[in-house]
N, C-alpha and C positions, 0 to 999 in steps of 0.2 A: 149145806151147801158148801162146806171146804171140802166134800167128794169129789166136786169138781178140781179139784189140786193133785187127787192123788198122791197123796202125802200121809199116809197111816201114822206118822208119829208126830203132827202136829194136832192140835185141838182149837177150836175158833173160842176167842175169849168176847167176842161182840159180833153181832150181826155182820153180815159183808153187806158193803156198800154200792153200789153201779151206777152207770151213770149210761149215757148211750154209747160210750165210747170204752168204757173202764170198770174195772171190778175191783174192790179193794178187800182184802181179809186180814183182820188182825186175828195173831194164832200165836200159840206157844208151845212148847216141846212136851211132849205126855210124860216122858223121862229122860231127864235132864242126863247129859252124857255121865260116868263116872271118874272117866279120866280123861285130860284133855287130848282132845283127836290131833292136835299137831304132836306135843310130845311126850304123851301117855304119861304126864306128873299125875298123881293119882289125888290133889290137893287142889280141888277149884274153889274159886272165888270170883261172884259177880261185883265186878267194879262200876257198873252203869247198865241201863238199858238206853236203847237206840233204836229210830224207825230206819228200814232198810226198803228201799224199794227195788223191786224186781220187774225186771220189766219182760214180758214173752211176746212171741209173735201173735200177731191178731188169728182169732180162730173164726170161721164160720161154720155154720151149719147148716147142713144140705138138706132140702128140702123134698 
């Protein structure tokens, strides 16, 4: 089901949930970065986990 996202660097960690208007995917990175994408520092520390809501445009499936 995560194929709907077209994000090959992510894997689903739970089955997707959906209702009439929304779909929710819980995912994580397949290969975490080796360096900070902002500054390039090579020591990465995970300080916390957080939920992030990403909204996209509605989609319709042509008939």
